[in-house]
C-alpha positions as CSV (number, residue, x, y, z in Angstrom):
1,M,0.0,0.0,0.0
2,A,1.4,3.4,-1.0
3,I,0.8,6.6,1.0
4,E,-0.4,9.3,-1.3
5,V,0.3,12.9,-0.4
6,E,-0.5,16.0,-2.3
7,G,1.3,19.4,-2.2
8,M,4.7,18.4,-0.7
9,D,6.3,21.0,-2.9
10,E,4.1,23.7,-1.3
11,V,5.2,23.3,2.3
12,E,8.3,24.5,4.2
13,A,10.6,21.8,5.5
14,W,11.1,21.7,9.3
15,S,14.4,23.0,10.3
16,G,15.0,20.4,13.0
17,T,16.6,22.9,15.4
18,T,16.7,22.6,19.2
19,I,14.0,24.2,21.3
20,L,15.5,26.8,23.6
21,G,15.6,25.6,27.2
22,P,15.3,27.5,30.5
23,G,17.3,30.6,30.9
24,R,17.8,34.0,29.3
25,H,18.4,34.1,25.6
26,S,19.2,36.8,23.1
27,V,16.9,36.3,20.1
28,I,15.7,37.8,16.9
29,I,12.0,37.6,15.8
30,D,12.2,35.4,12.7
31,R,8.4,35.3,12.0
32,A,5.2,36.9,13.3
33,D,1.9,35.7,11.9
34,E,-1.7,36.8,12.7
35,G,-4.2,34.1,13.3
36,E,-6.9,32.8,15.6
37,S,-6.6,30.6,18.7
38,R,-8.6,27.4,19.2
39,N,-11.2,29.6,21.0
40,N,-11.4,31.9,18.0
41,N,-9.5,34.8,19.7
42,P,-7.1,36.9,17.7
43,Q,-3.5,35.9,18.2
44,V,0.0,36.5,17.0
45,E,2.3,33.5,16.5
46,I,6.0,34.5,17.0
47,Q,9.1,32.5,16.1
48,F,12.1,33.5,18.1
49,V,15.6,32.3,16.9
50,S,18.7,32.5,19.1
51,T,21.3,35.0,17.9
52,E,23.9,32.6,19.2
53,G,22.7,29.6,17.3
54,L,21.4,27.8,20.3
55,G,17.9,27.0,18.9
56,E,14.5,28.6,18.6
57,I,11.2,28.8,20.4
58,R,7.6,29.7,19.4
59,D,5.3,31.8,21.4
60,W,1.7,33.1,21.1
61,L,0.2,36.5,22.0
62,T,-3.5,35.8,22.3
63,F,-6.1,38.6,22.8
64,P,-9.2,37.1,24.6
65,R,-12.4,39.1,24.1
66,E,-13.4,39.0,27.8
67,Q,-12.0,40.7,30.9
68,P,-9.8,40.3,33.0
69,A,-8.0,38.1,30.5
70,L,-7.8,40.8,27.9
71,D,-6.0,43.3,30.2
72,A,-3.5,40.6,31.1
73,A,-2.9,39.8,27.5
74,K,-2.5,43.5,26.6
75,G,0.0,43.8,29.4
76,R,2.1,40.9,28.1
77,A,1.9,42.3,24.5
78,K,3.0,45.7,25.8
79,M,6.0,44.1,27.5
80,L,7.0,42.7,24.1
81,L,6.6,46.0,22.4
82,D,8.6,47.8,25.0
83,A,11.4,45.2,24.7
84,V,11.7,45.7,20.9
85,G,11.3,49.5,21.0
86,I,7.9,49.8,19.4
87,E,5.7,52.5,20.9
88,A,2.3,51.3,22.2
89,K,-0.4,53.8,21.1
90,G,-3.6,54.9,22.9
91,G,-7.0,54.5,21.5
92,K,-7.9,51.8,18.9
93,W,-5.0,50.8,16.6
94,A,-3.8,47.8,14.8
95,F,-1.2,45.7,16.7
96,P,2.0,46.1,14.7
97,V,2.6,42.5,13.7
98,D,4.7,43.3,10.6
99,E,7.0,45.5,12.6
100,L,8.1,42.7,14.9
101,V,10.0,40.7,12.3
102,G,13.8,41.3,12.6
103,K,13.6,42.9,16.0
104,K,16.2,41.7,18.6
105,L,15.4,41.2,22.3
106,S,16.1,39.1,25.3
107,I,13.6,36.4,26.4
108,I,13.3,34.4,29.6
109,V,12.3,30.8,29.2
110,H,11.0,28.6,32.0
111,E,10.4,24.8,32.0
112,E,6.9,24.0,33.2
113,P,4.4,21.1,33.2
114,K,2.8,20.4,29.9
115,F,-0.9,21.6,29.9
116,N,-2.5,18.3,28.7
117,D,0.1,16.0,30.3
118,P,1.6,17.3,33.6
119,S,4.0,14.4,33.7
120,K,5.9,16.0,30.8
121,T,7.6,19.5,30.7
122,V,7.8,22.1,28.0
123,S,9.8,25.3,27.5
124,K,7.6,28.5,27.7
125,V,8.5,32.1,27.1
126,K,7.8,33.9,30.3
127,S,9.1,37.4,29.7
128,F,10.5,39.8,27.1
129,Q,13.3,42.3,27.9
130,P,15.3,44.8,25.8
131,L,18.8,43.7,25.0
132,D,21.4,45.4,27.1
133,A,25.1,45.9,26.5
134,S,26.0,42.5,27.9
135,D,23.7,40.8,25.4
136,V,25.3,42.3,22.4
137,P,28.6,40.8,21.3
138,A,31.4,43.4,20.8
139,D,32.4,44.1,17.3
140,T,36.0,42.9,17.3
141,A,36.6,43.0,13.6
142,G,39.9,44.6,12.9
143,L,41.4,44.3,16.4
144,G,44.9,43.1,16.5
145,Q,45.6,43.9,12.9
146,Q,48.4,46.1,11.7
147,S,47.2,49.5,10.4
148,T,47.5,50.1,6.7
149,D,47.6,53.9,7.1
150,D,50.8,55.5,5.9
151,D,51.2,57.6,9.1
152,G,53.9,55.4,10.4
153,P,54.0,53.6,13.7
154,L,51.8,54.6,16.6
155,P,53.5,56.8,19.2
156,F,52.9,54.5,22.1
């Protein structure tokens, strides 16, 4: 018996990378897609990729329609916007999903029991923070190289 599958040329291959484990990670937002949750609430699916090549992790910002869950969700979304330097605006406005891609930030990941099987654990993004100087590698290009200027040797 043969397994027949259509449209394999239309899908993206899995990358097979490691899921980021517990700790603080410097990441870049590789993808941000609008969609709906299982409960038909608006949500943004975000793919974070380690800037150090350690792996990646996916997270969702879901905007429930009822309170107090909506205020909690907006607070988490504002934490993300603050971390990537996007200004949150007052009044009614479209959440800037397209502006997220390419932004760099720091995330905190915790290990916690899996929702539908507490005997297993999963990595979850718990907070978003701006990158600070210790998160950004120094640009050491050119250090230790001889100057090619014609000014002669350095005076020290």
